[in-house]
PDB file of N, CA, C and O in Angstrom:
ATOM      1  N   MET A   1     -26.992  30.948  15.605  1.00  0.00           N
ATOM      2  CA  MET A   1     -27.185  30.397  14.285  1.00  0.00           C
ATOM      3  C   MET A   1     -26.104  30.813  13.249  1.00  0.00           C
ATOM      4  O   MET A   1     -25.779  30.004  12.380  1.00  0.00           O
ATOM      5  N   ILE A   2     -25.602  31.897  13.300  1.00  0.00           N
ATOM      6  CA  ILE A   2     -24.523  32.372  12.321  1.00  0.00           C
ATOM      7  C   ILE A   2     -23.369  31.784  12.574  1.00  0.00           C
ATOM      8  O   ILE A   2     -22.575  31.385  11.722  1.00  0.00           O
ATOM      9  N   ASN A   3     -23.207  31.693  14.144  1.00  0.00           N
ATOM     10  CA  ASN A   3     -22.004  31.246  14.713  1.00  0.00           C
ATOM     11  C   ASN A   3     -21.734  29.457  14.242  1.00  0.00           C
ATOM     12  O   ASN A   3     -20.673  28.915  13.930  1.00  0.00           O
ATOM     13  N   THR A   4     -22.874  28.970  14.325  1.00  0.00           N
ATOM     14  CA  THR A   4     -23.012  27.479  13.892  1.00  0.00           C
ATOM     15  C   THR A   4     -22.888  27.416  12.469  1.00  0.00           C
ATOM     16  O   THR A   4     -22.337  26.387  12.079  1.00  0.00           O
ATOM     17  N   LEU A   5     -23.242  28.220  11.584  1.00  0.00           N
ATOM     18  CA  LEU A   5     -22.935  28.208  10.138  1.00  0.00           C
ATOM     19  C   LEU A   5     -21.545  28.612   9.941  1.00  0.00           C
ATOM     20  O   LEU A   5     -20.972  28.087   8.986  1.00  0.00           O
ATOM     21  N   GLN A   6     -20.867  29.471  10.684  1.00  0.00           N
ATOM     22  CA  GLN A   6     -19.507  29.671  10.375  1.00  0.00           C
ATOM     23  C   GLN A   6     -18.629  28.645  10.790  1.00  0.00           C
ATOM     24  O   GLN A   6     -17.584  28.370  10.200  1.00  0.00           O
ATOM     25  N   LEU A   7     -19.096  28.015  11.912  1.00  0.00           N
ATOM     26  CA  LEU A   7     -18.439  26.717  12.480  1.00  0.00           C
ATOM     27  C   LEU A   7     -18.493  25.470  11.327  1.00  0.00           C
ATOM     28  O   LEU A   7     -17.506  24.749  11.178  1.00  0.00           O
ATOM     29  N   VAL A   8     -19.636  25.288  10.582  1.00  0.00           N
ATOM     30  CA  VAL A   8     -20.003  24.384   9.547  1.00  0.00           C
ATOM     31  C   VAL A   8     -19.036  24.645   8.590  1.00  0.00           C
ATOM     32  O   VAL A   8     -18.170  23.806   8.342  1.00  0.00           O
ATOM     33  N   ILE A   9     -19.084  25.677   8.045  1.00  0.00           N
ATOM     34  CA  ILE A   9     -18.401  26.250   6.784  1.00  0.00           C
ATOM     35  C   ILE A   9     -16.705  25.918   7.146  1.00  0.00           C
ATOM     36  O   ILE A   9     -15.961  25.350   6.348  1.00  0.00           O
ATOM     37  N   GLY A  10     -16.314  26.368   8.424  1.00  0.00           N
ATOM     38  CA  GLY A  10     -14.955  26.264   8.790  1.00  0.00           C
ATOM     39  C   GLY A  10     -14.578  24.974   8.731  1.00  0.00           C
ATOM     40  O   GLY A  10     -13.528  24.761   8.124  1.00  0.00           O
ATOM     41  N   PHE A  11     -15.207  23.956   9.246  1.00  0.00           N
ATOM     42  CA  PHE A  11     -15.072  22.463   9.276  1.00  0.00           C
ATOM     43  C   PHE A  11     -15.033  21.881   7.913  1.00  0.00           C
ATOM     44  O   PHE A  11     -14.144  21.060   7.688  1.00  0.00           O
ATOM     45  N   LEU A  12     -15.917  22.207   6.915  1.00  0.00           N
ATOM     46  CA  LEU A  12     -16.057  21.889   5.873  1.00  0.00           C
ATOM     47  C   LEU A  12     -14.761  22.230   5.014  1.00  0.00           C
ATOM     48  O   LEU A  12     -14.216  21.391   4.296  1.00  0.00           O
ATOM     49  N   GLY A  13     -14.343  23.473   5.150  1.00  0.00           N
ATOM     50  CA  GLY A  13     -13.312  24.174   4.444  1.00  0.00           C
ATOM     51  C   GLY A  13     -11.946  23.345   4.884  1.00  0.00           C
ATOM     52  O   GLY A  13     -11.044  23.177   4.064  1.00  0.00           O
ATOM     53  N   ALA A  14     -11.860  22.839   6.241  1.00  0.00           N
ATOM     54  CA  ALA A  14     -10.727  22.408   6.812  1.00  0.00           C
ATOM     55  C   ALA A  14     -10.729  20.901   6.116  1.00  0.00           C
ATOM     56  O   ALA A  14      -9.788  20.334   5.561  1.00  0.00           O
ATOM     57  N   LEU A  15     -11.841  20.519   6.285  1.00  0.00           N
ATOM     58  CA  LEU A  15     -12.008  18.832   5.567  1.00  0.00           C
ATOM     59  C   LEU A  15     -11.661  18.789   4.101  1.00  0.00           C
ATOM     60  O   LEU A  15     -11.119  17.768   3.680  1.00  0.00           O
ATOM     61  N   CYS A  16     -11.879  19.654   3.388  1.00  0.00           N
ATOM     62  CA  CYS A  16     -11.714  19.788   1.956  1.00  0.00           C
ATOM     63  C   CYS A  16     -10.094  20.131   1.764  1.00  0.00           C
ATOM     64  O   CYS A  16      -9.485  19.682   0.794  1.00  0.00           O
ATOM     65  N   GLY A  17      -9.516  20.874   2.660  1.00  0.00           N
ATOM     66  CA  GLY A  17      -8.229  21.320   2.531  1.00  0.00           C
ATOM     67  C   GLY A  17      -7.241  20.015   2.842  1.00  0.00           C
ATOM     68  O   GLY A  17      -6.234  19.627   2.250  1.00  0.00           O
ATOM     69  N   GLY A  18      -7.879  19.540   3.916  1.00  0.00           N
ATOM     70  CA  GLY A  18      -7.026  18.017   4.362  1.00  0.00           C
ATOM     71  C   GLY A  18      -7.039  17.078   3.163  1.00  0.00           C
ATOM     72  O   GLY A  18      -6.038  16.470   2.785  1.00  0.00           O
ATOM     73  N   ILE A  19      -8.252  16.999   2.582  1.00  0.00           N
ATOM     74  CA  ILE A  19      -8.408  15.930   1.445  1.00  0.00           C
ATOM     75  C   ILE A  19      -7.404  16.359   0.298  1.00  0.00           C
ATOM     76  O   ILE A  19      -6.683  15.544  -0.278  1.00  0.00           O
ATOM     77  N   VAL A  20      -7.423  17.712   0.022  1.00  0.00           N
ATOM     78  CA  VAL A  20      -6.514  18.228  -1.228  1.00  0.00           C
ATOM     79  C   VAL A  20      -5.155  17.831  -0.881  1.00  0.00           C
ATOM     80  O   VAL A  20      -4.388  17.333  -1.704  1.00  0.00           O
ATOM     81  N   VAL A  21      -4.781  18.108   0.646  1.00  0.00           N
ATOM     82  CA  VAL A  21      -3.226  18.067   0.804  1.00  0.00           C
ATOM     83  C   VAL A  21      -2.994  16.582   0.753  1.00  0.00           C
ATOM     84  O   VAL A  21      -1.935  16.157   0.292  1.00  0.00           O
ATOM     85  N   ALA A  22      -4.084  15.628   1.278  1.00  0.00           N
ATOM     86  CA  ALA A  22      -3.774  14.112   1.270  1.00  0.00           C
ATOM     87  C   ALA A  22      -3.572  13.860  -0.128  1.00  0.00           C
ATOM     88  O   ALA A  22      -2.464  13.380  -0.368  1.00  0.00           O
ATOM     89  N   LEU A  23      -4.315  14.043  -1.122  1.00  0.00           N
ATOM     90  CA  LEU A  23      -4.249  13.773  -2.264  1.00  0.00           C
ATOM     91  C   LEU A  23      -2.910  14.221  -2.852  1.00  0.00           C
ATOM     92  O   LEU A  23      -2.273  13.403  -3.517  1.00  0.00           O
ATOM     93  N   ILE A  24      -2.423  15.481  -2.656  1.00  0.00           N
ATOM     94  CA  ILE A  24      -1.179  15.995  -3.216  1.00  0.00           C
ATOM     95  C   ILE A  24       0.093  14.985  -2.510  1.00  0.00           C
ATOM     96  O   ILE A  24       1.120  14.614  -3.078  1.00  0.00           O
ATOM     97  N   ASN A  25      -0.239  14.755  -1.433  1.00  0.00           N
ATOM     98  CA  ASN A  25       0.948  13.826  -0.782  1.00  0.00           C
ATOM     99  C   ASN A  25       0.957  12.416  -1.452  1.00  0.00           C
ATOM    100  O   ASN A  25       1.967  11.852  -1.876  1.00  0.00           O
ATOM    101  N   TRP A  26      -0.300  11.936  -1.484  1.00  0.00           N
ATOM    102  CA  TRP A  26      -0.466  10.434  -2.368  1.00  0.00           C
ATOM    103  C   TRP A  26       0.154  10.486  -3.720  1.00  0.00           C
ATOM    104  O   TRP A  26       0.725   9.476  -4.133  1.00  0.00           O
ATOM    105  N   ALA A  27       0.099  11.557  -4.447  1.00  0.00           N
ATOM    106  CA  ALA A  27       0.471  11.799  -5.741  1.00  0.00           C
ATOM    107  C   ALA A  27       1.992  11.686  -5.656  1.00  0.00           C
ATOM    108  O   ALA A  27       2.574  10.889  -6.391  1.00  0.00           O
ATOM    109  N   ARG A  28       2.679  12.475  -4.760  1.00  0.00           N
ATOM    110  CA  ARG A  28       3.976  12.780  -4.915  1.00  0.00           C
ATOM    111  C   ARG A  28       4.752  11.404  -4.319  1.00  0.00           C
ATOM    112  O   ARG A  28       5.819  11.039  -4.812  1.00  0.00           O
ATOM    113  N   ALA A  29       4.194  10.777  -3.357  1.00  0.00           N
ATOM    114  CA  ALA A  29       4.726   9.360  -2.842  1.00  0.00           C
ATOM    115  C   ALA A  29       4.523   8.524  -3.914  1.00  0.00           C
ATOM    116  O   ALA A  29       5.513   7.839  -4.173  1.00  0.00           O
ATOM    117  N   SER A  30       3.473   8.336  -4.694  1.00  0.00           N
ATOM    118  CA  SER A  30       3.248   7.431  -5.934  1.00  0.00           C
ATOM    119  C   SER A  30       4.497   7.631  -7.049  1.00  0.00           C
ATOM    120  O   SER A  30       5.105   6.725  -7.618  1.00  0.00           O
ATOM    121  N   ARG A  31       4.697   9.057  -7.191  1.00  0.00           N
ATOM    122  CA  ARG A  31       5.632   9.159  -8.025  1.00  0.00           C
ATOM    123  C   ARG A  31       7.115   8.915  -7.729  1.00  0.00           C
ATOM    124  O   ARG A  31       7.950   8.557  -8.559  1.00  0.00           O
ATOM    125  N   SER A  32       7.317   9.152  -6.470  1.00  0.00           N
ATOM    126  CA  SER A  32       8.631   8.875  -5.803  1.00  0.00           C
ATOM    127  C   SER A  32       8.772   7.126  -5.808  1.00  0.00           C
ATOM    128  O   SER A  32       9.851   6.620  -6.115  1.00  0.00           O
ATOM    129  N   GLU A  33       7.760   6.402  -5.495  1.00  0.00           N
ATOM    130  CA  GLU A  33       7.673   5.143  -5.318  1.00  0.00           C
ATOM    131  C   GLU A  33       8.042   4.415  -6.867  1.00  0.00           C
ATOM    132  O   GLU A  33       8.759   3.418  -6.946  1.00  0.00           O
ATOM    133  N   LYS A  34       7.494   5.015  -7.934  1.00  0.00           N
ATOM    134  CA  LYS A  34       7.548   4.560  -9.273  1.00  0.00           C
ATOM    135  C   LYS A  34       9.124   4.803  -9.426  1.00  0.00           C
ATOM    136  O   LYS A  34       9.848   3.862  -9.750  1.00  0.00           O
ATOM    137  N   THR A  35       9.601   5.981  -9.206  1.00  0.00           N
ATOM    138  CA  THR A  35      11.179   6.134  -9.752  1.00  0.00           C
ATOM    139  C   THR A  35      11.955   5.312  -8.645  1.00  0.00           C
ATOM    140  O   THR A  35      12.972   4.750  -9.051  1.00  0.00           O
ATOM    141  N   SER A  36      11.655   5.164  -7.394  1.00  0.00           N
ATOM    142  CA  SER A  36      12.488   4.095  -6.899  1.00  0.00           C
ATOM    143  C   SER A  36      12.312   2.550  -7.321  1.00  0.00           C
ATOM    144  O   SER A  36      13.136   1.717  -6.944  1.00  0.00           O
ATOM    145  N   ARG A  37      11.335   2.244  -8.025  1.00  0.00           N
ATOM    146  CA  ARG A  37      11.242   0.974  -8.465  1.00  0.00           C
ATOM    147  C   ARG A  37      11.975   1.005  -9.536  1.00  0.00           C
ATOM    148  O   ARG A  37      12.709   0.033  -9.709  1.00  0.00           O
ATOM    149  N   LYS A  38      11.990   1.931 -10.390  1.00  0.00           N
ATOM    150  CA  LYS A  38      12.501   1.982 -11.758  1.00  0.00           C
ATOM    151  C   LYS A  38      14.121   1.884 -11.427  1.00  0.00           C
ATOM    152  O   LYS A  38      14.912   1.156 -12.028  1.00  0.00           O
ATOM    153  N   HIS A  39      14.406   2.701 -10.434  1.00  0.00           N
ATOM    154  CA  HIS A  39      15.782   2.549  -9.994  1.00  0.00           C
ATOM    155  C   HIS A  39      16.413   1.296  -9.592  1.00  0.00           C
ATOM    156  O   HIS A  39      17.569   1.098  -9.968  1.00  0.00           O
ATOM    157  N   GLU A  40      15.813   0.417  -8.875  1.00  0.00           N
ATOM    158  CA  GLU A  40      15.741  -0.881  -8.421  1.00  0.00           C
ATOM    159  C   GLU A  40      15.825  -1.694  -9.467  1.00  0.00           C
ATOM    160  O   GLU A  40      16.812  -2.430  -9.484  1.00  0.00           O
ATOM    161  N   PHE A  41      15.020  -1.775 -10.401  1.00  0.00           N
ATOM    162  CA  PHE A  41      14.922  -2.537 -11.491  1.00  0.00           C
ATOM    163  C   PHE A  41      16.328  -2.650 -12.139  1.00  0.00           C
ATOM    164  O   PHE A  41      17.047  -3.649 -12.166  1.00  0.00           O
ATOM    165  N   LEU A  42      16.598  -1.274 -12.718  1.00  0.00           N
ATOM    166  CA  LEU A  42      17.717  -0.991 -13.457  1.00  0.00           C
ATOM    167  C   LEU A  42      19.051  -1.523 -12.837  1.00  0.00           C
ATOM    168  O   LEU A  42      19.938  -2.111 -13.456  1.00  0.00           O
ATOM    169  N   LYS A  43      19.038  -1.262 -11.709  1.00  0.00           N
ATOM    170  CA  LYS A  43      20.514  -1.583 -10.771  1.00  0.00           C
ATOM    171  C   LYS A  43      20.293  -3.257 -10.658  1.00  0.00           C
ATOM    172  O   LYS A  43      21.306  -3.957 -10.645  1.00  0.00           O
ATOM    173  N   GLU A  44      19.272  -3.742 -10.595  1.00  0.00           N
ATOM    174  CA  GLU A  44      19.125  -5.371 -10.809  1.00  0.00           C
ATOM    175  C   GLU A  44      19.559  -5.931 -12.127  1.00  0.00           C
ATOM    176  O   GLU A  44      20.344  -6.860 -12.318  1.00  0.00           O
ATOM    177  N   GLN A  45      18.989  -5.292 -12.899  1.00  0.00           N
ATOM    178  CA  GLN A  45      19.472  -5.576 -14.476  1.00  0.00           C
ATOM    179  C   GLN A  45      20.806  -5.569 -14.610  1.00  0.00           C
ATOM    180  O   GLN A  45      21.268  -6.563 -15.170  1.00  0.00           O
ATOM    181  N   ILE A  46      21.561  -4.746 -14.262  1.00  0.00           N
ATOM    182  CA  ILE A  46      22.999  -4.178 -14.285  1.00  0.00           C
ATOM    183  C   ILE A  46      23.731  -5.435 -13.739  1.00  0.00           C
ATOM    184  O   ILE A  46      24.601  -6.022 -14.382  1.00  0.00           O
ATOM    185  N   ALA A  47      23.283  -5.822 -12.424  1.00  0.00           N
ATOM    186  CA  ALA A  47      23.862  -6.856 -11.751  1.00  0.00           C
ATOM    187  C   ALA A  47      23.821  -8.214 -12.269  1.00  0.00           C
ATOM    188  O   ALA A  47      24.780  -8.985 -12.265  1.00  0.00           O
ATOM    189  N   LYS A  48      22.521  -8.493 -12.767  1.00  0.00           N
ATOM    190  CA  LYS A  48      22.162  -9.743 -13.029  1.00  0.00           C
ATOM    191  C   LYS A  48      22.428 -10.238 -14.449  1.00  0.00           C
ATOM    192  O   LYS A  48      22.574 -11.425 -14.739  1.00  0.00           O
ATOM    193  N   VAL A  49      22.484  -9.114 -15.391  1.00  0.00           N
ATOM    194  CA  VAL A  49      22.794  -9.230 -16.744  1.00  0.00           C
ATOM    195  C   VAL A  49      24.002  -8.836 -17.416  1.00  0.00           C
ATOM    196  O   VAL A  49      24.604  -9.551 -18.217  1.00  0.00           O
ATOM    197  N   TYR A  50      24.374  -7.551 -17.027  1.00  0.00           N
ATOM    198  CA  TYR A  50      25.485  -7.042 -17.494  1.00  0.00           C
ATOM    199  C   TYR A  50      27.054  -7.503 -16.871  1.00  0.00           C
ATOM    200  O   TYR A  50      28.147  -7.547 -17.436  1.00  0.00           O
ATOM    201  N   GLY A  51      26.691  -7.786 -15.605  1.00  0.00           N
ATOM    202  CA  GLY A  51      28.004  -8.278 -14.745  1.00  0.00           C
ATOM    203  C   GLY A  51      28.516  -9.509 -15.508  1.00  0.00           C
ATOM    204  O   GLY A  51      29.608  -9.568 -16.072  1.00  0.00           O
ATOM    205  N   PRO A  52      27.509 -10.577 -15.453  1.00  0.00           N
ATOM    206  CA  PRO A  52      28.009 -11.921 -16.095  1.00  0.00           C
ATOM    207  C   PRO A  52      28.278 -11.754 -17.547  1.00  0.00           C
ATOM    208  O   PRO A  52      29.031 -12.520 -18.147  1.00  0.00           O
ATOM    209  N   LEU A  53      27.672 -10.765 -18.114  1.00  0.00           N
ATOM    210  CA  LEU A  53      28.113 -10.599 -19.781  1.00  0.00           C
ATOM    211  C   LEU A  53      29.284 -10.047 -19.862  1.00  0.00           C
ATOM    212  O   LEU A  53      29.991 -10.348 -20.824  1.00  0.00           O
ATOM    213  N   TYR A  54      29.748  -9.138 -18.903  1.00  0.00           N
ATOM    214  CA  TYR A  54      31.148  -8.616 -18.946  1.00  0.00           C
ATOM    215  C   TYR A  54      32.079  -9.628 -18.690  1.00  0.00           C
ATOM    216  O   TYR A  54      33.073  -9.666 -19.415  1.00  0.00           O
ATOM    217  N   PHE A  55      31.936 -10.547 -17.697  1.00  0.00           N
ATOM    218  CA  PHE A  55      32.650 -11.412 -17.502  1.00  0.00           C
ATOM    219  C   PHE A  55      32.996 -12.588 -18.550  1.00  0.00           C
ATOM    220  O   PHE A  55      34.139 -13.012 -18.722  1.00  0.00           O
ATOM    221  N   PHE A  56      31.945 -13.020 -19.170  1.00  0.00           N
ATOM    222  CA  PHE A  56      31.985 -14.068 -20.394  1.00  0.00           C
ATOM    223  C   PHE A  56      32.960 -13.177 -21.483  1.00  0.00           C
ATOM    224  O   PHE A  56      33.921 -13.734 -22.014  1.00  0.00           O
ATOM    225  N   VAL A  57      32.626 -11.710 -21.779  1.00  0.00           N
ATOM    226  CA  VAL A  57      33.307 -11.096 -22.920  1.00  0.00           C
ATOM    227  C   VAL A  57      34.709 -11.077 -22.456  1.00  0.00           C
ATOM    228  O   VAL A  57      35.489 -11.243 -23.395  1.00  0.00           O
ATOM    229  N   GLY A  58      35.253 -10.935 -21.358  1.00  0.00           N
ATOM    230  CA  GLY A  58      36.499 -10.856 -20.922  1.00  0.00           C
ATOM    231  C   GLY A  58      37.201 -12.098 -20.843  1.00  0.00           C
ATOM    232  O   GLY A  58      38.426 -12.052 -20.959  1.00  0.00           O
ATOM    233  N   LEU A  59      36.562 -13.357 -20.642  1.00  0.00           N
ATOM    234  CA  LEU A  59      36.866 -14.667 -20.780  1.00  0.00           C
ATOM    235  C   LEU A  59      37.253 -15.029 -22.223  1.00  0.00           C
ATOM    236  O   LEU A  59      38.279 -15.624 -22.551  1.00  0.00           O
ATOM    237  N   ASN A  60      36.206 -14.548 -23.101  1.00  0.00           N
ATOM    238  CA  ASN A  60      36.570 -14.844 -24.619  1.00  0.00           C
ATOM    239  C   ASN A  60      37.744 -14.176 -25.173  1.00  0.00           C
ATOM    240  O   ASN A  60      38.530 -14.666 -25.984  1.00  0.00           O
ATOM    241  N   GLU A  61      37.792 -12.915 -24.613  1.00  0.00           N
ATOM    242  CA  GLU A  61      39.132 -12.350 -25.098  1.00  0.00           C
ATOM    243  C   GLU A  61      40.302 -12.594 -24.587  1.00  0.00           C
ATOM    244  O   GLU A  61      41.334 -12.174 -25.109  1.00  0.00           O
ATOM    245  N   ALA A  62      40.276 -13.379 -23.390  1.00  0.00           N
ATOM    246  CA  ALA A  62      41.383 -13.977 -23.075  1.00  0.00           C
ATOM    247  C   ALA A  62      41.849 -15.403 -23.751  1.00  0.00           C
ATOM    248  O   ALA A  62      43.002 -15.812 -23.887  1.00  0.00           O
ATOM    249  N   LEU A  63      40.640 -16.032 -24.128  1.00  0.00           N
ATOM    250  CA  LEU A  63      40.761 -17.281 -24.846  1.00  0.00           C
ATOM    251  C   LEU A  63      41.231 -17.048 -26.456  1.00  0.00           C
ATOM    252  O   LEU A  63      41.978 -17.811 -27.069  1.00  0.00           O
ATOM    253  N   PHE A  64      40.757 -16.094 -26.875  1.00  0.00           N
ATOM    254  CA  PHE A  64      41.167 -15.564 -28.268  1.00  0.00           C
ATOM    255  C   PHE A  64      42.732 -15.185 -28.224  1.00  0.00           C
ATOM    256  O   PHE A  64      43.525 -15.444 -29.130  1.00  0.00           O
ATOM    257  N   SER A  65      43.032 -14.551 -27.059  1.00  0.00           N
ATOM    258  CA  SER A  65      44.567 -14.069 -27.226  1.00  0.00           C
ATOM    259  C   SER A  65      45.364 -15.487 -26.942  1.00  0.00           C
ATOM    260  O   SER A  65      46.341 -15.745 -27.645  1.00  0.00           O
ATOM    261  N   LEU A  66      44.980 -16.328 -25.996  1.00  0.00           N
ATOM    262  CA  LEU A  66      45.766 -17.648 -26.021  1.00  0.00           C
ATOM    263  C   LEU A  66      45.940 -18.422 -27.257  1.00  0.00           C
ATOM    264  O   LEU A  66      46.944 -19.001 -27.672  1.00  0.00           O
ATOM    265  N   ASN A  67      44.499 -18.295 -27.878  1.00  0.00           N
ATOM    266  CA  ASN A  67      44.574 -19.028 -29.179  1.00  0.00           C
ATOM    267  C   ASN A  67      45.413 -18.441 -30.268  1.00  0.00           C
ATOM    268  O   ASN A  67      45.937 -19.173 -31.108  1.00  0.00           O
ATOM    269  N   ASP A  68      45.580 -16.945 -30.283  1.00  0.00           N
ATOM    270  CA  ASP A  68      46.645 -16.379 -31.093  1.00  0.00           C
ATOM    271  C   ASP A  68      48.119 -16.695 -30.716  1.00  0.00           C
ATOM    272  O   ASP A  68      48.989 -16.522 -31.570  1.00  0.00           O
ATOM    273  N   LYS A  69      48.389 -17.076 -29.679  1.00  0.00           N
ATOM    274  CA  LYS A  69      49.631 -17.264 -29.319  1.00  0.00           C
ATOM    275  C   LYS A  69      49.809 -18.631 -29.652  1.00  0.00           C
ATOM    276  O   LYS A  69      50.931 -18.848 -30.112  1.00  0.00           O
ATOM    277  N   PHE A  70      49.046 -19.658 -29.569  1.00  0.00           N
ATOM    278  CA  PHE A  70      49.330 -20.971 -30.085  1.00  0.00           C
ATOM    279  C   PHE A  70      49.422 -20.953 -31.548  1.00  0.00           C
ATOM    280  O   PHE A  70      50.287 -21.703 -32.001  1.00  0.00           O
ATOM    281  N   HIS A  71      48.684 -20.225 -32.464  1.00  0.00           N
ATOM    282  CA  HIS A  71      48.937 -20.107 -33.833  1.00  0.00           C
ATOM    283  C   HIS A  71      50.173 -19.736 -34.239  1.00  0.00           C
ATOM    284  O   HIS A  71      50.783 -20.268 -35.166  1.00  0.00           O
ATOM    285  N   LYS A  72      50.586 -18.782 -33.532  1.00  0.00           N
ATOM    286  CA  LYS A  72      52.043 -17.961 -33.784  1.00  0.00           C
ATOM    287  C   LYS A  72      52.929 -18.951 -33.379  1.00  0.00           C
ATOM    288  O   LYS A  72      53.936 -18.885 -34.085  1.00  0.00           O
ATOM    289  N   ALA A  73      53.004 -19.873 -32.523  1.00  0.00           N
ATOM    290  CA  ALA A  73      53.962 -20.766 -32.106  1.00  0.00           C
ATOM    291  C   ALA A  73      54.246 -21.830 -33.073  1.00  0.00           C
ATOM    292  O   ALA A  73      55.087 -22.691 -32.813  1.00  0.00           O
TER     293      ALA A  73
END
């Protein structure tokens, strides 16, 4: 009887410990996933927004420079 009780208590303790470890791993993976998604969003935003914006600013700068040359001539 006592051995059976110890076995049941040991099983329940291992089960609860496993559940706690699984919850901790899930929380850590969730946080890591959130950070990864944020990083990918920012990288995509830089590639799709700021890249073309930099191109057009550089193009406008070149056109203004050309315009100044024509006005000086």
